[in-house]
C-alpha positions, -999 to +999 in steps of 0.1 A: +480-004-543+498-029-519+476-034-490+448-015-507+420-040-500+432-042-463+433-004-459+399+001-476+384-026-452+395-005-422+380+024-435+347+008-438+349-006-403+358+027-391+330+042-407+305+018-392+296-002-424+313-037-422+312-057-457+285-080-459+297-116-472+262-127-483+276-155-506+298-172-482+307-209-494+312-238-470+340-261-480+358-292-465+397-295-464+412-329-464+429-335-431+466-342-434+460-367-407+443-402-411+410-394-392+375-396-399+368-362-386+362-333-415+376-299-413+347-277-423+355-240-434+339-209-449+351-192-479+338-156-476+328-135-506+360-120-521+362-081-516+390-077-544+397-099-574+434-091-572+435-106-535+435-142-524+404-155-507+414-170-471+394-199-457+377-192-423+382-199-393+418-187-403+445-212-394+477-198-382+510-209-393+524-242-380+555-221-372+535-191-358+559-164-340+592-177-352+598-151-377+597-123-352+630-140-334+646-148-367+641-115-386+649-084-363+636-056-386+598-051-384+597-037-419+614-067-431+590-091-415+559-071-431+578-071-466+589-108-464+553-119-460+535-095-483+562-095-509+560-133-510+522-131-515+528-106-543+551-126-560+530-157-556+503-142-580+525-148-611+524-188-601+492-192-583+463-169-598+441-153-571+412-162-595+418-199-590+436-205-556+428-198-520+455-185-495+464-204-463+494-199-440+520-225-441+507-259-422+537-282-427+571-265-417+570-264-380+590-241-356+613-272-347+620-279-384+628-243-393+650-237-363+668-269-370+673-262-406+686-228-399+714-243-375+722-270-399+725-246-430+746-220-412+779-219-399+784-242-369+798-223-341+775-194-335+792-189-302+828-185-310+847-160-292+870-155-323+859-121-342+876-133-373+858-166-374+824-147-375+838-122-403+847-152-424+818-174-415+786-152-412+753-166-405+736-154-435+703-176-437+678-163-411+644-177-418+620-196-442+584-185-446+559-209-459+526-202-478+501-227-487+479-224-519+446-244-520+422-252-549+386-264-550+381-300-557+351-324-559+325-326-535+330-292-522+365-299-508+398-281-511+431-295-513+468-283-514+479-274-546+512-255-543+534-238-518+556-208-517+588-204-498+603-169-488+640-175-478+653-146-457+691-137-460+709-110-442+728-081-458+745-072-424+756-099-398+756-088-362+775-109-337+792-109-302+823-126-292+813-129-255+777-124-238+770-088-232+800-076-250+804-054-280+782-061-309+800-063-342+789-061-378+801-074-410+786-065-443+774-094-467+778-086-503+749-093-527+771-120-545+777-138-513+742-137-502+727-151-534+753-177-535+743-188-500+707-183-509+708-208-537+727-234-519+702-230-489+673-235-515+687-267-529+690-282-492+656-270-482+639-286-513+654-319-507+642-319-470+607-305-480+602-332-507+606-358-476+572-344-463+547-369-479+521-340-485+545-317-502+561-342-526+538-337-555+530-299-555+547-272-573+569-248-553+577-212-559+607-199-539+620-164-535+650-150-521+648-122-498+675-097-488+670-081-453+679-045-446+700-035-416+685-040-383+678-002-375+666+007-411+633+023-415+626+006-449+624-030-456+647-050-478+635-066-508+631-098-529+662-103-551+654-137-572+627-164-575+622-197-592+596-222-598+601-259-589+580-286-607+564-314-586+587-341-575+616-318-584+643-311-558+665-285-577+661-253-593+667-252-631+668-213-635+665-182-614+645-151-623+662-118-611+636-095-593+647-058-596+628-041-566+637-015-542+623+006-513+636+040-512+634+066-482+626+102-489+645+123-478+679+103-484+711+105-500+700+075-520+668+092-534+688+125-541+714+104-561+694+077-578+657+090-580+664+128-584+629+137-600+609+120-571+633+135-547+626+170-558+590+164-561+591+152-525+610+184-514+585+206-530+555+187-513+571+190-480+577+226-486+541+233-495+529+213-463+554+237-441+542+269-457+505+264-445+509+244-413+538+252-391+528+228-365+539+196-386+570+177-376+584+164-409+572+146-440+589+110-445+581+092-477+589+056-488+589+047-524+586+013-538+603+006-572+601-022-598+625-022-625+633+015-614+599+024-619+580+040-589+549+019-581+539+033-547+547+062-528+537+059-491+541+095-471+538+099-434+533+134-419+535+135-382+517+168-365+514+182-331+477+181-327+458+212-316+422+205-327+400+186-352+395+216-374+433+217-379+432+183-390+404+188-413+422+220-429+455+201-434+437+172-449+418+195-474+450+211-483+470+177-488+440+168-512+452+196-534+487+190-530+486+155-543+467+166-573+494+194-579+526+174-572+521+139-579+514+123-614+486+094-614+506+066-629+516+054-592+497+047-561+499+075-534+491+071-497+494+097-472+489+093-435+486+122-409+494+113-373+493+130-339+512+116-310+482+098-297+469+082-331+463+084-368+443+114-378+436+113-414+443+090-444+445+099-481+449+073-509+449+078-547+454+046-570+473+046-601+450+058-630+426+075-605+421+114-609+412+122-571+423+108-538+399+088-513+401+106-480+392+096-444+393+115-413+393+094-380+371+102-352 
């Protein structure tokens, strides 16, 4: 399940049994500057063969924090980052590569490129100008992938780029005035994204350390600002070392769907009915719950993950225990085990319970928070 390793680690910590990294490995990262100082890091024991190991101490991105100002939807920020890692696995095998946040594209670079590659007059008082010249390109996210070399060193072996593109452009014609919105079609967004990619590749290859490494680039379509589900990646490509152009794009068919919603009822009727029946079963036994909201993640129109949130009015620990026991049975009753299911129970003050069942497993893992 997406973020499963992270969630299970949280459960372990909450339970008071922290994982023991008893086979930590010390490595040296080649410094990008010409200096005699060596950078020493620890590679902890991996807790999952499907996840990337990360060298410690953790090194934040050279453009740390920029994404929060460029991508307005919190759900998009998470998926832009986590989805890029998910797609990187087809190019950079987690068993061979280590993960590191981007160390080469700085805040000044990224903000400058965004201005360069979008229509110039972002402060135009002309409404028609904005509608005809939307600023579609909003951010570029960099991740680095390292390999172990000789003498216990690690070195850069490749990078990934997630290019965030708007599905809806919001603008004002005067400070403090009305905010207008214009829709960005998939066709226009893809055309812009591919043009932006070519421009970015030529600039990135001017960075000496990035000239001879492969690059995986993926185009991300943001959801609307106030949406409660993220957008999704729509295309990706691999670029060989030294190359500055994309030879072929691969279409990505992914989608996040909200339950209940008109889209779910129209396009995913079977899962929509299952969620309706599940919600009714919760309501029949626990009238103090506020509602059931689900989020499904689809790849090639096949459900991969279903995350369900159940807000409740908290009246006592025994009520949470009883609800968790009931939800355990409802998961077995309503959901087949060919996709991941995650159910969270939240009171107004905190998360109360968590149930997780991975695809292929018969029974959920449960945890009730103290």
